[in-house]
C-alpha positions in Angstrom: -47.6 48.1 14.3 -45.9 51.1 16.0 -43.2 50.6 18.5 -44.0 51.2 22.2 -42.7 54.5 23.5 -41.3 54.1 27.0 -40.9 57.1 29.4 -38.9 56.8 32.6 -39.5 59.0 35.7 -36.1 59.3 37.4 -34.4 61.3 40.2 -32.4 64.0 38.6 -30.4 65.1 41.7 -31.0 67.9 44.1 -34.6 66.8 44.7 -35.6 67.3 41.1 -37.2 64.6 38.9 -36.8 64.0 35.2 -38.9 62.4 32.5 -36.7 60.7 29.9 -37.7 58.7 26.9 -36.1 55.3 26.7 -32.6 55.4 25.2 -32.7 59.2 24.7 -29.6 61.2 25.6 -31.5 64.1 27.2 -34.5 64.4 29.5 -37.9 65.5 28.0 -38.2 67.8 31.0 -36.9 68.2 34.6 -39.5 69.0 37.2 -39.5 69.9 40.9 -41.5 67.0 42.2 -42.1 63.4 41.4 -45.9 63.8 41.0 -45.5 66.4 38.3 -43.0 64.3 36.5 -45.3 61.3 36.7 -48.3 63.3 35.3 -46.2 64.5 32.4 -44.9 61.0 31.6 -48.4 59.5 31.7 -49.7 62.2 29.4 -46.9 61.6 26.9 -47.5 57.8 27.1 -51.2 58.1 26.6 -50.7 60.3 23.5 -48.5 57.7 21.9 -50.2 54.8 20.0 -48.4 52.4 22.4 -47.0 53.9 25.6 -45.4 52.9 28.8 -44.3 54.7 32.0 -41.6 53.2 34.2 -41.4 54.9 37.7 -38.1 54.7 39.6 -37.6 55.5 43.3 -34.9 57.9 44.7 -32.5 54.9 44.7 -33.1 54.2 41.0 -35.0 50.9 41.6 -38.2 50.5 39.5 -41.3 50.9 41.7 -44.1 50.5 39.2 -45.1 50.6 35.5 -48.1 51.8 33.6 -48.9 50.6 30.1 -51.2 52.3 27.5 -52.5 51.2 24.1 -53.2 47.9 22.4 -51.3 44.9 23.5 -50.7 42.2 20.9 -53.1 39.2 20.9 -52.3 36.6 23.4 -51.5 33.2 21.8 -50.9 29.8 23.2 -47.2 29.1 23.4 
C-alpha cells in the first residue's frame, strides 16, 4: 500500500499562502490567496493514491483536514 501524501496550506507571509508537502523543505507553490492554495492542494491530494490536505489559519493553527483515497479496513481493537 502506498504512503499517504499530505499537503499543508499555510500562510507564507505578506498575505500569500503556500502549499507544502509534508516534511518537504520547499513549498510546491506560493499563491496570492488561500482559496487558490486550497484548490491546488486538493487537486494534488486527489491525484495521489492516498492524499490528505491540512488547512491552517493565519495563526498557523489547523482549521480543517480533507482525506482522499482508500482508508485501511476498520478492525475491532
